[in-house]
C-alpha positions, -999 to 999 in steps of 0.1 A, spaced: 83 -13 -214 55 11 -228 55 43 -207 25 67 -207 23 102 -195 -4 118 -173 -23 135 -202 -24 105 -224 -34 82 -195 -62 107 -187 -75 106 -223 -72 68 -223 -93 65 -192 -119 89 -205 -122 69 -237 -130 37 -219 -164 26 -206 -159 -5 -183 -130 -1 -159 -116 -23 -132 -96 -9 -104 -73 -30 -83 -42 -29 -60 -19 -51 -40 -26 -76 -13 -27 -62 23 -37 -27 10 -23 3 29 -35 39 30 -19 48 -2 -34 18 -21 -70 23 -7 -69 62 -8 -55 62 -44 -80 37 -57 -110 54 -42 -99 89 -53 -97 75 -89 -129 57 -85 -147 88 -75 -133 106 -105 -146 79 -127 -180 83 -113 -179 119 -121 -170 110 -157 -200 86 -158 -179 54 -161 -189 20 -153 -161 11 -128 -157 -14 -101 -131 -21 -75 -119 -56 -67 -90 -64 -43 -75 -94 -27 -76 -85 10 -102 -66 31 -98 -28 37 -81 -23 70 -104 -11 97 -89 24 100 -97 31 64 -132 20 63 -144 56 70 -133 67 35 -160 74 11 -165 45 -12 -148 19 11 -179 -1 15 -181 -4 -24 -148 -23 -26 -153 -59 -35 -131 -87 -20 -120 -112 -47 -132 -148 -42 -117 -175 -61 -147 -196 -59 -170 -169 -74 -177 -161 -112 -171 -127 -125 -188 -126 -158 -185 -88 -162 -147 -93 -165 -155 -101 -201 -169 -67 -208 -139 -47 -194 -120 -24 -217 -95 -11 -190 -78 -24 -160 -60 1 -138 -35 -15 -114 -25 9 -86 4 10 -61 22 -22 -73 45 -32 -102 46 -70 -98 15 -89 -109 21 -116 -82 11 -91 -56 -24 -93 -69 -27 -128 -55 -58 -148 -68 -65 -118 -92 -34 -125 -111 -47 -151 -134 -79 -131 -143 -59 -100 -150 -33 -116 -173 -59 -135 -194 -81 -105 -198 -82 -87 -232 -87 -53 -216 -58 -27 -218 -37 -29 -187 -22 1 -170 2 1 -140 3 34 -119 30 32 -93 60 48 -76 82 17 -68 113 8 -86 122 -20 -108 87 -28 -124 80 -63 -137 67 -62 -173 31 -75 -177 9 -45 -185 2 -27 -218 13 7 -203 33 20 -173 30 54 -155 57 52 -130 74 79 -109 98 67 -84 104 102 -71 67 106 -62 57 106 -25 28 82 -31 6 67 -57 -19 92 -45 1 120 -58 2 104 -92 -36 100 -93 -40 137 -84 -19 145 -115 -38 122 -137 -71 136 -126 -62 172 -129 -52 169 -166 -90 169 -171 -105 204 -169 -142 191 -172 -144 171 -141 -131 189 -109 -120 174 -77 -148 170 -52 -148 163 -16 -147 125 -19 -118 126 -43 -100 151 -21 -103 131 12 -92 99 -4 -62 114 -21 -53 133 11 -54 100 31 -31 84 4 -6 109 6 -7 115 43 0 78 50 27 71 24 45 102 31 48 93 68 25 123 78 44 145 54 78 138 69 95 113 45 122 126 21 100 129 -10 77 153 7 86 182 -13 71 217 -20 50 202 -48 34 177 -24 24 205 0 9 224 -28 -11 193 -38 -23 189 -1 -33 226 0 -54 219 -31 -71 189 -16 -78 209 16 -93 236 -6 -116 210 -21 -130 195 10 -103 173 27 -104 178 65 -69 172 79 -80 168 115 -108 143 108 -87 122 84 -57 119 108 -81 111 138 -98 83 118 -65 68 105 -42 71 135 -64 78 167 -91 51 166 -73 21 173 -92 -8 190 -85 -19 225 -75 -54 212 -50 -38 187 -33 -19 215 -31 -52 235 -14 -68 204 10 -39 200 18 -44 238 27 -81 231 49 -68 203 67 -44 225 73 -69 252 92 -89 225 115 -62 212 152 -70 207 180 -48 197 210 -59 176 240 -45 159 249 -19 185 213 -11 190 209 2 155 186 -27 145 152 -32 163 132 -64 159 95 -70 169 81 -105 167 45 -116 170 33 -152 170 0 -167 160 -10 -171 196 -5 -133 202 -32 -127 176 -55 -154 190 -52 -142 227 -59 -106 217 -86 -116 192 -68 -96 163 -56 -103 129 -30 -91 104 -49 -60 95 -42 -48 129 -4 -45 123 -8 -12 105 18 13 118 35 -12 143 68 -13 124 69 25 121 67 29 159 101 12 161 117 41 144 108 63 173 133 45 195 165 66 200 194 53 178 174 29 159 180 30 122 163 -3 110 131 -15 124 116 -49 115 85 -67 124 81 -104 118 46 -118 123 31 -153 119 -2 -147 102 -32 -164 118 -51 -189 96 -22 -190 71 12 -207 68 27 -174 62 51 -149 77 49 -112 72 79 -91 73 77 -52 75 108 -32 72 116 5 79 148 25 80 164 58 82 192 72 60 210 50 34 200 17 49 181 2 21 155 -22 35 143 -27 0 175 -47 -6 168 -67 25 132 -74 14 143 -86 -20 162 -114 -3 128 -127 8 111 -121 -26 96 -88 -13 102 -53 -24 94 -17 -17 113 16 -13 147 24 2 133 31 36 100 12 36 96 -23 23 80 -57 29 79 -94 22 59 -126 28 74 -159 33 54 -191 29 59 -226 45 87 -215 69 88 -211 107 91 -178 124 124 -188 139 139 -198 105 127 -165 89 142 -147 119 175 -165 115 177 -159 78 168 -123 83 195 -117 108 220 -133 85 210 -113 55 210 -80 75 245 -88 88 257 -95 52 241 -63 37 247 -37 64 271 -49 91 298 -70 73 
């Protein structure tokens, strides 16, 4: 695997002209904030750059500057400008299959490909890798790439997007990798225009009425297992239909399970509307590695935050398999 450092990547980016930015399916705050922060840096450097991703931007992140310029990949559409790319930057993922339909276009492109990520065990498919598994977020890595350049300073748009990225992936600055350096980066982002009150309000305190109704259905389905250490929330297709919601409304649902006294592992299993797919979201405390659990379902992530998607299986079969794997991993 060909690793690249912050300075070398900065120089590579500034040496290129036509750049594609992309990130994983079902993008979260770190993915969107990171990609937009880097996008605004590229605009300052007068680069011809575009963002194309597989799934829509979550509603609570649409306020971010540049979100309206993100293109959603359409398999039935032609992208002739792909031919002119000289650099593809792939953020917040290390497995090309998580690009969904974009995967085949990325792999066949002659452009240099760079992965920028903080997840463990990357799959080799790119030309260069900048991976720091000790980083709080991909947003932290983008900040370090950008600040290698002394000519183009961090403006308000960059600052707000990177603040949102770090805020969301650090669990509002409470997860273990939120160290002194992260707080110093946050201070610099605030100094350059990030508004902590505004960003928090937009991301966490502007939920739709329908989303809260969906959360209520999830709460009504809660189950505790393994001496109340494991909490499971399930949502069925009809729950989405009756509340007029979709999978983008699931943001932060599983995190709320960790507020239950005594719970060490929180899991959400949801039947995705209009798709033969089950979404699994996992969170934990301490040394319970939900990443190990996600891997059993071809997913991945971090020690305390992970996820997976299962195709062509029923919710009940996924639940049964999940409980069996949980028993084997943690409570044997």
